[in-house]
C-alpha positions as CSV (number, residue, x, y, z in Angstrom):
1,M,-14.2,-43.8,-23.1
2,T,-10.9,-42.3,-22.4
3,T,-8.6,-42.5,-20.1
4,Q,-9.5,-39.4,-18.4
5,K,-13.0,-39.9,-18.0
6,I,-12.9,-43.0,-16.8
7,H,-10.4,-41.6,-14.1
8,Y,-13.3,-40.0,-12.9
9,E,-15.8,-42.0,-13.2
10,E,-13.6,-44.6,-10.9
11,L,-12.8,-41.7,-8.6
12,L,-16.5,-40.0,-8.7
13,A,-17.6,-44.0,-7.5
14,T,-15.3,-44.4,-5.1
15,Y,-15.7,-41.3,-3.4
16,S,-19.3,-42.2,-3.2
17,Q,-18.6,-44.7,-0.4
18,A,-18.3,-43.3,3.3
19,L,-15.1,-44.5,4.4
20,A,-12.7,-43.8,0.8
21,A,-14.3,-40.4,1.4
22,I,-13.7,-40.5,4.6
23,A,-9.8,-41.2,3.7
24,L,-9.8,-38.2,0.9
25,L,-10.1,-36.0,3.6
26,K,-6.8,-37.9,5.9
27,H,-4.8,-36.2,3.2
28,Y,-6.2,-32.9,4.5
29,R,-6.2,-33.0,7.8
30,T,-7.8,-29.4,8.8
31,Y,-11.3,-31.2,7.4
32,L,-10.6,-34.5,9.2
33,E,-11.0,-33.0,12.2
34,M,-14.0,-31.9,11.2
35,L,-15.4,-35.4,11.7
36,P,-17.3,-35.9,14.8
37,S,-16.8,-38.4,16.1
38,M,-13.3,-40.5,15.1
39,R,-14.0,-43.8,16.9
40,R,-17.3,-43.8,14.7
41,P,-16.2,-42.3,11.5
42,E,-18.7,-44.2,8.5
43,E,-21.5,-43.1,11.3
44,S,-20.2,-39.3,11.7
45,V,-20.6,-38.8,7.8
46,I,-23.0,-39.0,5.2
47,T,-22.0,-39.3,1.5
48,I,-24.2,-37.8,-1.2
49,P,-22.6,-38.2,-4.8
50,L,-24.8,-35.9,-7.5
51,P,-26.1,-34.3,-4.4
52,I,-29.5,-32.5,-5.1
53,A,-30.8,-29.4,-2.3
54,R,-33.8,-28.4,-2.3
55,I,-32.6,-24.8,-2.2
56,R,-35.8,-22.1,-0.6
57,H,-36.8,-18.5,-2.3
58,P,-39.2,-16.8,-0.3
59,T,-42.4,-15.7,-2.6
60,G,-42.7,-12.1,-1.6
61,S,-45.7,-12.1,-0.8
62,G,-44.4,-11.5,2.8
63,N,-46.0,-14.5,5.0
64,G,-42.6,-15.4,5.1
65,M,-43.7,-19.1,2.4
66,A,-41.6,-20.1,0.5
67,S,-41.5,-22.1,-2.6
68,A,-38.6,-24.8,-3.4
69,E,-37.1,-26.2,-6.2
70,S,-35.2,-29.1,-6.6
71,T,-31.3,-28.5,-8.3
72,L,-28.2,-31.0,-8.9
73,L,-25.7,-29.5,-7.4
74,P,-22.9,-28.5,-9.7
75,C,-19.9,-30.5,-6.9
76,E,-19.0,-34.8,-7.5
77,L,-19.9,-35.5,-3.7
78,A,-20.9,-33.7,-0.6
79,I,-20.3,-35.2,2.8
80,L,-22.1,-33.4,5.4
81,M,-21.1,-34.3,9.3
82,C,-23.3,-36.1,11.7
83,D,-22.9,-36.7,15.1
84,P,-23.5,-40.7,15.9
85,E,-24.9,-39.9,19.1
86,W,-27.4,-38.0,18.5
87,K,-27.9,-38.8,15.1
88,I,-28.0,-35.3,13.5
89,K,-26.1,-33.0,10.9
90,T,-23.8,-31.0,12.1
91,G,-22.9,-27.4,10.9
92,K,-20.8,-28.1,8.5
93,E,-19.9,-29.4,5.0
94,I,-17.9,-30.8,2.8
95,F,-18.2,-30.4,-1.4
96,I,-15.7,-32.2,-3.3
97,F,-14.9,-31.6,-6.7
98,I,-13.2,-34.1,-9.3
99,H,-11.7,-32.3,-11.8
100,R,-13.8,-33.8,-15.4
101,P,-12.5,-34.5,-18.6
102,D,-11.5,-31.5,-20.8
103,E,-12.5,-29.2,-18.0
104,D,-10.3,-25.8,-17.5
105,F,-9.7,-23.9,-14.6
106,S,-12.4,-21.5,-15.2
107,E,-14.7,-24.1,-15.4
108,F,-13.5,-26.1,-12.6
109,L,-13.4,-22.8,-10.4
110,G,-16.7,-21.7,-11.8
111,R,-18.8,-25.1,-10.4
112,W,-17.3,-24.0,-6.7
113,R,-18.7,-20.6,-6.8
114,H,-21.9,-21.6,-8.3
115,T,-22.1,-24.0,-5.3
116,Q,-21.5,-20.9,-3.0
117,V,-24.3,-18.8,-4.8
118,L,-26.7,-21.8,-4.4
119,L,-25.7,-22.5,-0.9
120,G,-25.6,-19.0,-0.4
121,K,-30.3,-19.3,0.3
122,D,-32.3,-21.7,3.1
123,Y,-31.5,-25.4,1.9
124,E,-32.5,-28.6,2.8
125,W,-31.0,-31.9,1.5
126,V,-32.7,-35.0,-0.9
127,L,-31.0,-37.0,1.1
128,P,-30.5,-41.0,0.2
129,P,-33.8,-43.1,2.4
130,R,-31.6,-44.8,4.4
131,Y,-30.8,-40.8,5.7
132,Q,-34.4,-39.0,5.2
133,H,-34.8,-39.1,9.1
134,I,-32.5,-37.3,10.0
135,L,-32.8,-33.3,10.1
136,N,-31.1,-31.7,7.0
137,E,-31.5,-28.1,7.1
138,G,-28.2,-26.0,5.1
139,A,-24.8,-25.7,6.5
140,D,-23.5,-23.2,9.5
141,K,-20.5,-23.1,6.9
142,I,-19.4,-25.3,3.7
143,Y,-16.4,-26.1,2.4
144,P,-14.7,-27.0,-0.6
145,L,-12.3,-29.8,-1.8
146,F,-10.6,-30.2,-5.5
147,V,-9.8,-33.9,-6.6
148,V,-7.0,-33.5,-9.5
149,L,-5.4,-36.1,-11.7
150,E,-1.8,-36.1,-12.6
151,E,-2.2,-35.4,-16.4
152,T,-3.8,-32.0,-15.4
153,P,-2.9,-29.4,-16.6
154,E,-0.3,-27.3,-14.5
155,R,-2.7,-23.8,-15.2
156,I,-5.4,-25.4,-12.9
157,L,-3.0,-26.6,-10.2
158,R,-1.7,-22.2,-10.4
159,G,-5.5,-21.5,-10.4
160,L,-6.1,-23.2,-7.4
161,K,-2.7,-22.0,-5.7
162,G,-3.6,-18.6,-6.4
163,A,-6.6,-18.9,-5.2
164,H,-6.5,-20.7,-2.3
165,L,-8.3,-23.5,-2.5
166,P,-7.0,-26.5,-1.0
167,F,-6.8,-29.7,-3.8
168,V,-5.8,-33.6,-3.4
169,V,-3.4,-34.8,-6.6
170,H,-4.4,-38.0,-7.0
171,A,-1.9,-40.7,-8.7
172,S,-2.8,-43.5,-10.9
173,V,-1.6,-46.3,-11.2
174,A,-0.1,-48.5,-14.0
175,D,-3.4,-50.1,-15.0
176,N,-5.4,-47.0,-15.1
177,Q,-7.1,-47.4,-12.3
178,P,-7.1,-44.7,-9.8
179,S,-5.3,-45.8,-6.4
180,L,-6.1,-44.5,-2.7
181,E,-3.8,-45.5,-1.4
182,Q,-0.8,-44.2,-3.8
183,D,1.6,-40.8,-3.8
184,V,-1.2,-38.8,-2.5
185,S,-1.1,-35.0,-1.7
186,V,-2.2,-32.3,-0.4
187,E,-0.9,-29.0,-1.8
188,T,-2.0,-26.1,-0.4
189,K,-3.9,-25.6,3.0
190,E,-6.7,-22.7,3.7
């Protein structure tokens, strides 16, 4: 397995945990401020690694019925905001896109664009069993956050800046294990 693939897998596994996802959001204050409660941050987010949404398609018969199709979204993580008091999902969702090995700018940006198209329709989440009691209809607003590594080609960073999309540069430690605490910097703001 290549070093870049190991970094990708490590980041995906790390950010799947709520506290690590919140630590990532701390590097982009605009998104951190979306948390419903800073006193109870773990209860304020639901993290869904490799998320599946049930996209509803109108049947066209005019009776208001719709068919639903489960779709794996092309992002690494969905972060759903949840009110810790009422145990309900709020209308804001953040999607994390981690730069994949051998992925170029058009593919990286294309995954966000594909997510926007898919979630432009009515949808609901396929939630982990722990959260299945939560009303899980789609969001009022969706937001992207891109995670790149130090070795990510400069043209990708330039493209994200040009598209005015928020991203975090994630540094790696000497033993090739990613570190949340080391030199993580936000390059652009929305």
